[in-house]
N, C-alpha and C positions, 0 to 999 in steps of 0.2 A: 436575629431576624435576617432572612435572605434579602438580597438587593432586588429591586424591581426588574422585570424582564422586558427586553425589547420585543418587537414584533417577531423576530426570528427565533425567539426563545432563549437567547443568551442573556446573561445578567448585565445590567447597565454598569459601566465602569466610570470612575472619575478620571479627570484629565491626567492625573499623576501616573496612570497606567498606560497611556497611549504610546509613550516612547518605548516602553517595554514591549508592547505588542508589535510595534514597527520592527524592533530588533528581532523578534521571533520570526516575523514574516520574511525578513531579509535573508534568513538562512535557506529558504526554499529556492532550489536551483532553477534558473531560467536558461540553463545551457541548451545548446542545439544538439540534435542527434549526432553521434560520432561521425566525423568526416570519413573515416575509413570503414564504417559499417556498410556491409554489402546491401545496396538497394537497387542497383541498376539491373542486373540480370534478374412485518419486520420482526419476524420471530426467527432468530437464528437456530440452526440445528444444535442439538446437545452433544452429538457425536464429535469425535476429534477430527483433525484435518485429514486430507486425502491420503496421506501416507501413514496414518496412525498417530498415536501419542495422545496423552491427556492434555486437555485445555487447562488454563489457569484456574477456572472455577471448580475444577475437580480436586484441587489440592486441599490437604487437611488444614483447617484453620488452627493457628497457633494459640497456645494458652497465653494468658495475659503476661505471665512471667517471661515468656519467650519473645514478646513484642518489643519494639524499639520506640524510643521517644520520637515524636513527630519532627522536632527541630533537627535531630540527628539524621533522620532519613532525608530531610530536605537538603541538608548540608552535603550528605554523601551523594545525592543526585546532582549536585552542582548548582542548585538553585541559588543559594546564598550561604554565608557563614552561619554558624549556629546562632550567634547573637542577632544577626539580621533576620534569620528565620523566625526567631522569637518575636521580632518586631512585626513581621508579616502576619504572624498569628494574632498578635494583639490588635492589628488593624483590621482583622476580619477578612483577610485576603486569601486565606487558606481554607479549603474544604476537604472533608474526608467522607467518601461514600455519599456525596450529595448534600452534606450538612456543613455549614460554616463553623469553624473552630475558633474560639476566642480566648480559651483558657489554656495556660501552659501545662505541660506534664502529660498530655495525652499520649498513649502508646498505640502504635499501629503495626499491622502486619504488611510489610512491603510486597509480599508475594500475592496478596489477595485484596487489600484495600485500595480503592481508587482515590488518588490524591490529586488535587488541582490547586494551582496558584493563579489568581486572577482569571480563573476559568480555563487555564491551560493545563493539560494533563502532565503530570510529573511521572516519568518512568522510574519507579523506585526499586523495582526488582532487578538486581544486577545480573541475574541468571537468564533473563529474557533477552533474546537477540533477534534482530531482523536484518536481513541482508538483501541488497540488490545485485542480482547476477545478470550479466550479459551473456545469455545462452547462445552459443554458436550454432550455425546451421549443421544438421546432421546428428545433433545430440538429442536423445530422447528424454522427455520430462518424467523420468522415474529414477528412483535412487538405485534400483537394481534391475537389470534387464536379463531375462532368462535366456535370450538368444545371443547374449554377449555383445550386443551393439553398444556404441558409445552412449553413456547416460550421465546423469548429474553426479553420480558417485565418483566418476572420473575427475570431476572438477572440485568437489568438496569432500572427497573421501578422507582427507587428512583430519578434517574437523570431526567427522563421524567416528573415526578411529580414536580420536581423543576424548570421546564420550559426549560430544555435543550433538544431541539428536535434532536434526533439522528435517523439515518437510516443506514441500513446495506449495505455494498458494496458486492453485489452478495449474494449467498446463499450457505449453506451446507445442504444436506438433513438430516433428523432427526437422522439417524443412523451413520452419519459421524461426527466426532468430530474434534476439532482443531481450527486453526486461522481464525477468522472472523473480518474484519475491520468495525468499526462503526464510523460515522462522521456526522457533521452538515454542511459540505462543499459539497453542491450539485454538483458543477462543478467538483471537485476532484473525487467524487463518480462516476459520469457519465463517465468520461474519463477512470478511472480505470476499469470499466466494459466494455468499448467499445472495440471490438476485434481489431480495427485498431492500438491500442497501444501495443498489444502483451504482456500484463503483465503476467509474468510467475508465476505459482503456483506449490508448491512442496507437494507431498503426500507420506505418508508411508502406504502401503497396505499389510495386512496379508492375504494371499490367500491360498486356499486349493490346495495342490499339490506341488511337488518339481520342481521348475522351473529351466531352464537352459538358455544358451545363445540364444537359438532359440526364447525365449520370448522377449528378448531385441531387436533382429532383427525385429520381428513381429511388436512390438509397435513403433519402430523407422520408419519402412517402411510404416506403416499405416494399420489400422484394418477397414474392411468394416462393417459399421453399417447401420441400417435401414434409417438413415438420412444423410448418406454420410461417406466418409473415415475420420478417426480420427488418427492423428499422435502425438506421444510423442516427446518432445524436447530432453529429456534425460531419460534413464532408467538405474537403477543400482540394482543388486541383493545384498541385505544386508545380508541375512542369509537364510539357508535352514535346516529344522529339522523336523523329525518325520512326514513326509507327509504334512508339511506346509512350506511356504516361506514368507519372508519379502522383499518387493520390493519397491524401491523409484522410483516415477514417476514424472517427471517435464513436464508441458505443459502449453500452453497459451490459450487453448480452454476453452469455458465457457458453453458448452452444458450440459443439465441436465444429471446427473449421468454418466458423460463421462468416468471417471476412472473405475467405476464399470462395465460399459457396455463393455469397451475395454478389460478388463481382463477376464470377463466372456466369451466374444466371442473368446478369445485366449485359453479358456479351463481351466482358473484358477479363479473360483468364489471368490469374496472378502468376507472374514470373518470379517474383521475390517478395518476401513479407518480413517486416521488422516491427516489433512492438517497442515503442519509444517512451511510453508513459503509463503509469498506473496511478490514478488519482493525482496527487501532487508530486509523486516520485518520478523523476525523469532519468532517462538513460544517460543523457549528456554526452561527454567525451569518453565514457568508459569503454575500454577495449573488450572485444569478444573474448569470453573465457575467464574474465576477471570478476571479482566480487568485492563489494564494499559494504560497510555497515551504514545503515540509515542514520542521518543526523537527528537531533532532538526535534527540530521543527517538522521533519518528514514523519517521524513516528507519531508526534502529537496530532498531526493532520489525519493520519490513518486511524488512530484511536477515536478521534472526534467524529470521523465520518461514519463509524460503525457503532457509536454510542458506548464506547468503553472508557 
């Protein structure tokens, strides 16, 4: 029998799991945007990500003989040793595809089955990877550019050549730098880009002009653009100096050039723009042009945000 749910829909957990949850939360980075970063001048689609490729749900289900024992999968994912994993199963703390497992010997397909421990998603498929890239200014958000301009392939081409098929989650225009997610998980990419999930993205914009609280009100209330009203979820004035301002804008919209267009319409054209955060994944001190693998807490947060 499943445990009772709280108001937010998550299962009620006993006190013994609270320390575990604190440990998971502690992995999420609270780092600041990179100091050297240039800032001064709910039905998901079934198709694959923007650059092609099949999502996880399109993979062929394995026969029972090809599946792996659940405790072995948990151990391989780094959750616990096999013996401790068996104890987690006995305690009813493990679920597969939404159902609590309490009997030993169950076999699962790591590529397709959704496994959770204490409600936290376990990334069991070792072939699935997701990276955070700090895209430099001047690089186009495409794997191949027909005009020969700098593109993502120039930064991750070695992984592509090695057979690791990656595609980008959304886009940043060439003059916008900062956080761009790359993954080979088509279903995750599709859902992160789909507006029904409301994934929030944070930007730091250097604008021409000294802004005041009126700009905050304008962006929060909504700016009329040629393709409809656009609203920011959060706006914060970071600094104002010598005819320029640094403004943080948080929104879940995904329309083309949305931040630049909103600020220009409000009378403050953007001089430089950096995306510093996507959901809980932060750019931190990562250098432009570098890429890092997301940690387990960041991945779990993304999967939970889109219902995977």
